[in-house]
N, C-alpha and C positions, 0 to 999 in steps of 0.2 A: 503494499498498499504506501503511498507517493503522501511523502510529507509537502504538501504544499505552502506558498508563499501566506495564503491568505492564513492556513489556522500556524502560521510562526509566530504573523499577527496578533492571532487569537490568542496565545499565549503569553507573546511579549505584554498586550495588553491587559492581562488578569493577572502578570507575574506578581504586582506590589497589590491584588486582593487580600483582605481579613481571611483566618482559616476559616472564619464560617461560611463564607460566600462561597458556597459550594458550585463550582463552576462543570457543566456537562459538555462534553464537547464527543461528536459523532460526524467523522469525514467518509466521502463516496468519491466516485473519479471526478465527477460534476462539482460537489458545492461540500461547505464544513460551514452544519448549523453547529449552533451554541447559544446556551442559556447560563442564565445562574438564578439562584437557587434565594429565593430572596427580596428579586430584583422584579420589574415590570420589563426587561429585555426581550425582543422578540424579531431576530432578522435571521439570515442567511448570508454568510461570508463568500467569497468566489476570487474566482482568478481578478487581480486589479485593473481597474479600465482605464482608460486614458485620461486626465481629467485636463481641462481645459482652465488656466491661465485665470484670464477673465481680466474684464475689468474693475471688480470688486468683490471682497468674500462677505460675504454673511452667513457665518455658521458655515452649513451642510449647502448653502447655497453659492455660484459665483455665476455672477453679474458679465455675460458674455457682450451683449452689446444694449444698447438703450431699452428693447423690445423682446429681451430674450435672455430667461437667467440657464441657470443648470443645478440641477440637484446629484451629485455626486458623493454623500456619505447619509451616517446615519442622523437622524432625527432623534435628540431628546426632547427635555423638558424645554430647552432655551429655545427652538426650532419657530414657535408661532412670533414669539417678538423680535428672532434673525429676519424672519420673512415679513414682518410690518415694517421694521428698520429699511430693508432692500426696499421695500417698495415707494416709503419716503421719500428712498433717497433716489428713485429711476420709477416714477408715477407710468411709466411709456410701458411697462415688462407687458407682454399681451399672453407668454408662451412660456413653460418651465420645460425644458430639456432633462428626460431622464435617463441618465447617462450610464452612472453606478449607484443606484439608490439598495441597499442591503438590507434597510428596513429602521425598527426605532426602540431607542432607549426606555421610551416611554409610549406606553398607547395612547393612553389621553390626551397626551399633547400632540401626540400622533392624530391622531380625529380630528380635536381643536383644530389642529395647521390645514388639516383638508376639508373642510367646513368655510375657514378662510380663503381656500382656494379657490373653494366652489364661487364662494361672493363675489370674489373678486372677477368673477366670471374670463380666468384664466384658461386657456389649454394646457393639455398635458402630452409630450410628443416621448414616442419609444424610439431613436433612431436601429438603422441595423446595427448590431452588435451593443446597445444600446441595454439593461441586464438591471431590472424591477423586482423585486423579491421580498413576503416577509410582509412586514408592516406600509416597505412601500407600494405597497397594490392599495391597500385605501387611496394613497396620494396620487395616485394613476388614475383611480377611479374618479378623483375628486373632480377631472377637467371640465369645463361645460363644451369641449370636445378633446374628444380624444383618439390619437394618433399612433399609431403601432406600428413602424413600417417589417417588413419580410426581415427577419436574422434577429427581431427584438424578443428578447427574453421575457416571462415570469417563472416563481417561484413564491408557490400559497401553501401553508400548513396549518394546524392548527394551533392554537395560542394555549398557554399554561399560567395556572394563577403562582402563587409564592410558596404554593403547598404542595404544588405538581399534578393540581387536578384541570382537565383538559375542557374542552365544552362540551364534551359529552358527557361530562362527569356531573352536569349542571342540568336541569327540567328545560325545556327550551322558550318558557316563559322566564327564566331566571335574567334579570338585569344583567347578568356578569353576558350571556347570550343577547336579550334584546340591543344591546349598548351596539353592536355589529349590523343589527338586522334593520335596527331604526338609520342607520349609517346609512348604508346602502339602499333607503327610502329616500334620503334626502338628497344621497347622489341619482336618484332619478330611474332609479330600477320600480318596478310593483313589487306587492306583497310577495306573490310569488317567485318573482324572478330573485329577490334579495332573499330571499328564503335554500333557492336551490343553488345558488352562488354563496349564500355560507354553508351550504351543505357540502359545497363541493371542496373550499376552502380545510374544510375538519375530517375530510375524508383522507386524511394522511395524520400521522401524528406531531405532537413539537417537535420531534426529534429528527424529520424526517422531513422532505419537500415534492409536492407534484411541481414539476416542471410541465410551462404552456408554450406555443409560440405564440407570433401574435395572432395566423388564424383560428389556434383553439381560442384563443382568448375574447376572439372575436365572434363565437360563440354565445359568447357569457353576456357579453355585454356588447353596446354599438359603437363602431370604430369609424373613424371620419379615414 
């Protein structure tokens, strides 16, 4: 089994974590899926993408030009404020290029960020070679216009709470599950579509990932 650059980055990032933060790492030939029990991380590491330097940086965002920003890293609790600061500095931004989006370190903040993207009417675009994974998929769905080129990739999986319980361990009507279904409804899905899409994302456990190409994602949500 190869030891990927992504896995080395994971190990380095968590080397300073206290012993009580139990880090679990699962590697396959395609991706490294990891999480820290006791936290709210939900992301999938993969081979590093080429990240544009851009005009300015705002957390995980890079301003490519006055109308486009790129999302190139994990989101966290600071991301909504960083997004707001970016749009204040560059109010002409209308599109987010999703180049390397491994997920989030804070699910609640990530859903708040998605609602902000949707409210501003921004488009989301995954170019060929772009990778949107785990919590990053919620941000892709936030686009008023969603574009995915051939060669774009997506990865989904179930979430897990600090006790290791996953979506299937809660009743369908539980707030933990309703939060995501309600979000998908806000992003334009019907009740049936939201439930079906959520079920698909939870069809694989947290420690694994289901990979979709642009054509497969188009079967679940309208793409432009």
